[in-house]
C-alpha positions in Angstrom: -1.9 44.1 -18.6 -4.6 43.9 -16.0 -6.0 40.8 -17.7 -2.6 39.2 -18.0 -2.0 39.9 -14.3 -5.3 38.4 -13.2 -4.7 35.3 -15.3 -1.0 35.1 -14.3 -1.6 34.9 -10.5 -3.4 31.5 -10.5 -1.0 30.1 -13.1 2.0 31.2 -11.0 0.5 29.6 -7.9 0.0 26.3 -9.8 3.5 26.4 -11.1 4.9 27.1 -7.6 2.9 24.3 -6.0 4.1 21.9 -8.7 7.6 23.0 -8.2 7.3 22.5 -4.4 5.6 19.1 -4.8 8.4 17.9 -7.1 11.2 18.8 -4.7 9.3 17.2 -1.7 8.8 14.0 -3.7 12.4 13.9 -4.7 13.4 14.3 -1.0 15.3 17.6 -1.7 12.9 19.6 0.6 11.6 18.6 4.0 8.6 20.7 4.7 8.1 19.4 8.3 11.7 20.1 9.2 11.5 23.5 7.5 8.3 24.7 9.2 8.7 22.7 12.4 5.8 21.1 14.3 3.7 22.1 17.3 3.5 18.7 19.0 5.1 18.3 22.4 5.5 14.5 22.2 7.8 12.7 19.8 6.2 11.8 16.5 7.2 8.3 15.4 8.3 8.1 11.8 7.1 5.7 10.6 4.3 4.9 13.0 4.1 1.3 14.2 1.1 -1.0 13.6 -0.1 -2.2 17.0 -3.4 -3.4 15.4 -1.5 -6.1 13.6 0.4 -7.4 16.7 -0.5 -10.8 18.3 -2.3 -9.3 21.3 -3.9 -11.4 24.0 -6.0 -11.1 27.1 -3.9 -11.1 30.4 -4.8 -14.8 30.7 -3.1 -15.5 27.4 -6.2 -16.0 25.2 -5.7 -14.3 21.8 -7.6 -11.0 21.7 -7.2 -9.0 18.5 -7.1 -5.2 18.5 -10.6 -3.7 18.5 -11.7 -0.1 18.5 -15.2 0.1 17.3 -15.7 3.5 18.9 -12.7 5.0 17.0 -11.0 6.2 20.1 -7.5 7.5 20.6 -5.6 5.4 23.1 -3.3 6.5 25.9 -1.0 3.4 26.1 1.1 2.5 29.1 3.5 -0.5 28.7 5.2 -2.5 31.5 7.6 -5.4 31.0 9.1 -7.6 33.6 7.9 -9.1 36.9 7.2 -5.8 38.7 5.2 -2.6 38.3 7.5 -0.2 40.0 7.4 3.6 40.5 7.6 4.4 36.8 4.8 2.0 35.9 2.5 3.3 38.7 3.2 6.9 37.8 2.4 6.4 34.1 -0.9 4.8 35.1 -1.7 7.7 37.4 -0.6 10.4 34.8 -2.7 8.9 32.0 -5.7 8.7 34.3 -5.4 12.3 35.2 -4.9 13.4 31.6 -7.9 11.4 30.5 -10.1 12.9 33.2 -8.9 16.5 32.4 -10.2 16.2 28.8 -13.7 17.0 30.0 -16.3 16.7 27.2 -13.7 15.0 25.0 -13.3 12.1 27.6 -15.4 9.6 25.5 -13.1 10.0 22.5 -10.1 8.7 24.4 -9.4 5.4 26.2 -6.6 4.0 28.3 -4.7 0.8 27.8 -2.0 -1.2 29.5 0.1 -3.7 27.7 2.3 -6.1 29.6 4.4 -9.1 28.7 2.9 -11.5 31.3 -0.3 -12.2 33.3 -1.3 -9.5 35.7 -1.2 -12.1 38.5 2.5 -12.6 37.7 3.3 -8.9 38.1 4.2 -7.7 41.6 3.3 -4.1 42.8 6.7 -2.8 43.9 5.9 0.7 45.2 5.9 2.2 48.7 3.4 4.9 47.9 0.9 5.8 45.2 1.3 9.0 43.2 -2.0 10.4 44.6 -1.2 9.5 48.2 -3.8 6.8 48.6 -3.1 3.6 50.5 -1.1 1.1 48.5 -3.2 -2.0 47.4 -2.1 -5.5 48.2 -1.2 -6.4 44.6 -1.1 -5.2 41.0 -4.5 -6.5 40.0 -6.1 -4.7 43.0 -4.4 -1.5 41.9 -5.9 -1.7 38.5 -9.3 -2.6 39.8 -9.4 0.0 42.5 -7.7 3.0 40.9 -7.9 2.5 37.2 -11.5 1.4 36.4 -12.1 1.4 32.6 -8.5 0.7 31.7 -8.1 -2.2 29.3 -5.2 -4.6 29.9 -3.6 -6.6 27.1 -0.7 -8.9 26.8 2.0 -9.1 24.2 4.9 -11.5 23.9 8.2 -9.9 24.8 9.7 -10.8 21.4 7.5 -8.1 19.8 8.5 -5.3 22.1 11.8 -4.1 20.5 10.0 -3.3 17.2 6.9 -1.7 18.8 8.2 -0.1 22.0 11.9 0.7 21.8 11.5 3.9 23.7 9.9 2.2 26.7 12.6 -0.5 26.7 15.2 2.2 26.8 13.5 4.4 29.4 10.8 2.9 31.6 9.1 6.4 31.9 8.1 6.4 28.3 4.5 5.8 27.1 2.5 6.2 23.9 -0.4 7.6 22.0 -2.1 5.3 19.5 -4.5 6.6 16.8 -8.0 5.2 16.2 -6.7 2.9 13.4 -4.2 1.2 15.8 -1.0 2.9 14.9 1.5 3.9 17.6 2.2 7.4 16.4 3.6 9.4 19.3 5.9 8.7 22.3 6.1 10.7 25.5 9.1 10.8 27.8 9.6 11.8 31.5 10.2 15.5 30.7 6.9 15.9 28.7 4.6 17.6 31.1 0.9 17.0 31.8 0.1 20.3 30.1 2.2 19.3 27.0 0.2 16.1 26.6 -3.2 17.9 27.1 -2.1 20.4 24.4 -1.3 17.6 21.9 -4.5 15.7 22.6 -6.8 18.7 22.2 -5.1 19.6 18.9 -5.5 16.1 17.6 -9.1 15.7 18.8 -10.0 19.1 17.3 -8.4 18.4 13.9 -9.2 14.8 13.4 -12.4 13.4 12.1 -12.5 10.5 14.6 
């Protein structure tokens, strides 16, 4: 009986795992929904391949997605002729989050994607989120307050498929994995601490 019991335990576990796998594959059981997730942002299912998009430099010159250092990307989007309060705050928030990562800072980068040249975007704010003097234009804001941020351009026709959350709510922004997949969206009610928690978990448990 003891030998049968010892042999039966691993056999039972294999059978149980096979049974579980079968029901998950068939779609009868949703493990993620059953157990829940610990992420604060909204996981995008399926994720969206930004790396395959027709990206360009702000001048319009084609500039394919590159990420040789395999960094995670805090992605701010801004469409239209102005960078208003929501746009400026997202830039400020992602900068503060990036700085707060401490020793993990090099594993993350920041990016801005717009649908036009930076010189065609007006800075429409009366004050900056950190209380500093307002620059004369949008380009100066990026140069003075957001050194290290990469700016890219994407035709407006591609936005509905890649950034529907940002089109519906200007406060939304994204997290992109090292392979170039837009995999999580953050909304206005996601706090600074929530984002930090997500990032630290991802950085700790990913091999990138």
